[in-house]
C-alpha positions in Angstrom: -22.4 9.0 23.7 -25.2 6.6 22.6 -25.1 4.7 19.3 -27.8 5.8 17.0 -28.7 4.9 13.4 -31.3 6.5 11.2 -34.3 4.6 9.7 -32.6 3.9 6.4 -29.7 2.3 8.2 -32.0 0.2 10.3 -33.7 -1.1 7.1 -30.3 -1.9 5.6 -29.3 -3.8 8.6 -32.6 -5.6 8.9 -32.5 -6.7 5.3 -28.9 -7.8 5.6 -29.7 -9.9 8.7 -32.8 -11.3 7.0 -30.7 -12.3 3.9 -28.1 -14.0 6.1 -30.8 -15.9 8.0 -32.5 -17.0 4.8 -29.2 -18.1 3.3 -28.1 -19.9 6.4 -31.4 -21.9 6.5 -31.1 -22.8 2.8 -34.2 -20.7 1.9 -34.2 -18.7 -1.3 -33.2 -15.1 -0.7 -36.2 -13.5 -2.4 -37.9 -10.2 -1.8 -41.0 -12.0 -0.5 -39.0 -14.1 1.9 -37.1 -11.1 3.2 -40.3 -9.2 3.7 -42.0 -12.1 5.4 -39.0 -12.6 7.8 -38.9 -8.9 8.7 -42.6 -8.8 9.4 -42.4 -11.9 11.6 -39.6 -10.3 13.4 -41.7 -7.3 14.1 -39.7 -4.9 11.9 -42.3 -3.3 9.7 -40.9 0.2 9.4 -39.1 -0.1 6.0 -39.7 1.0 2.5 -41.0 -1.7 0.2 -38.1 -1.4 -2.2 -35.5 -2.5 0.4 -36.3 -6.3 0.2 -36.4 -6.1 -3.6 -33.1 -4.3 -3.7 -31.4 -6.8 -1.6 -33.0 -9.8 -3.4 -32.0 -8.5 -6.8 -28.4 -7.8 -5.6 -28.1 -11.3 -4.3 -30.0 -13.2 -7.0 -28.2 -16.3 -8.2 -25.3 -15.8 -5.7 -24.2 -18.1 -3.0 -24.1 -15.7 0.0 -21.4 -17.7 1.7 -19.2 -17.4 -1.3 -19.9 -13.6 -1.4 -18.9 -13.2 2.3 -16.0 -15.6 2.4 -14.9 -15.2 -1.2 -11.7 -13.5 -0.2 -10.7 -16.5 1.9 -10.3 -18.7 -1.1 -7.4 -16.7 -2.4 -5.6 -17.0 1.0 -6.3 -20.7 1.1 -4.7 -21.3 -2.3 -1.5 -19.4 -1.3 -1.4 -21.2 1.9 -1.7 -24.6 0.1 1.3 -23.6 -2.1 3.3 -22.8 0.9 2.3 -26.1 2.5 3.4 -27.8 -0.7 6.9 -26.5 -0.2 6.9 -27.6 3.4 5.8 -31.1 2.4 8.8 -31.3 0.1 10.9 -30.4 3.2 9.2 -33.2 5.1 9.9 -35.6 2.3 13.6 -34.6 2.7 13.4 -35.4 6.4 11.7 -38.8 5.7 14.5 -39.6 3.2 17.0 -38.7 5.9 15.3 -40.9 8.4 15.2 -43.8 5.9 18.9 -43.4 5.2 19.5 -43.5 9.0 17.6 -46.8 9.3 19.6 -48.4 6.5 
């Protein structure tokens, strides 16, 4: 069974990829830049409002933070667990220092 998507889904995917490329290259994610990138890539079959929609949704946002924003919560809980393990390692260092005395 072949994988098919309709034209609207293709435009969504193309704009998403364009926004990611622009963000990765530290280029402002604007409707003009999205449109220009899509045209250079040869994707011209999209409604004019798609780049504007994506640009307005991402305006003023760090795309990396939007994508990886959930990871920061996991990192903070991980750091608290590593803090408890570091207290355990300080106990072992106090044990080793008492052994050497």
